[in-house]
C-alpha positions, 0 to 999 in steps of 0.5 A: 666149729664156732668159737665161744666168745668172751661175752658168752662165757660171761653170760654162761658164768652169770647164769651158773652163779645165779642157779647156784644162788637160787639152789642154795637159797632153796636148800636153806629155805627147806632146812629152815622149814624142816627145823620150824616144823620140828620146833612146832612139833616139839612145842605142841608135844610139850604143851600137850604134856604140860596141859595133861600134867595140869589136868591131872593135878587140878582135877581130883574128882574127890570133892564132897558137897555137904549141907550145913544147917542148925546153929551156924552163922551161915548155913548152906551147901558147901563144897569141901575137899576129900578127907574134910571133917565135920569141924571143917564144914562148920567153919566153912559155914561161918562157925558155930553160934553162941547157942550151939551145942558142939559137944553133941556132934562128932567134929572129927567125923569125916564128911561124905558126899551129900551129907547133912551136918546139923549143928544142934542148939543147947536146950535151956533148963529150969536153972538157966543152964544147958542140957549139955551139962545135965548129960555130962553128969549122967543124970536123966532129965525129969520124966516129962521134960523134953529131951534134947536129941542133940545131947541125949545119952542112951540113959536119957532115950531109954526113959522114952516109952518103946525105946530100949537100950539097943534102940537108944544106942542106934539113935546115938550112932545114927546121930554121930554118923550124920554129924547131928540130927536136925529133925525128929522125922529123921529117926524114922530111917532107923531100923526097928522104929515104927509109927507108934514109936515115932509118936512117942519120940515126937512127944518127948524129944526136941532137936 
């Protein structure tokens, strides 16, 4: 049998060392790839969780859109958060004007989606005052004088032909629930008010 020479042993040793180096690098590379893949998975899960948390916090789906009209500085359609009140809508529209009769509306009423907030104006009287003062004293206006719907009391409305105490109270409730009334024609939506009554209301009332 032929003896292996020293040079062949050196070659075999070099080949063995090379194989060990290549194998070690392959194992290291495989380990890094696994760690990297694991890292990406964790990052993806973390990102997904963060994104989900962001959506759950930022998207409430509870905003309300309301139309603010009447005696405000910048009437228009506005979006407000859930739980907002009529007062918030008035402020969002630039605030009330100097002629606004805020006592005629319920500023604490909670807003609902699609609601119209109509801020009435003070009606001038013969003495230069406002109808709101007359309403506060409880005295009824003159029989033929126009009645301000924004500040009218049950007693004021009861003086109109065809309107009794029950219907008068229904009108007041309707006004408070809607944050005011901007048009007499809106009263047609109240139960018990027919065409003849609407004509009487148009003749005696003003927004």
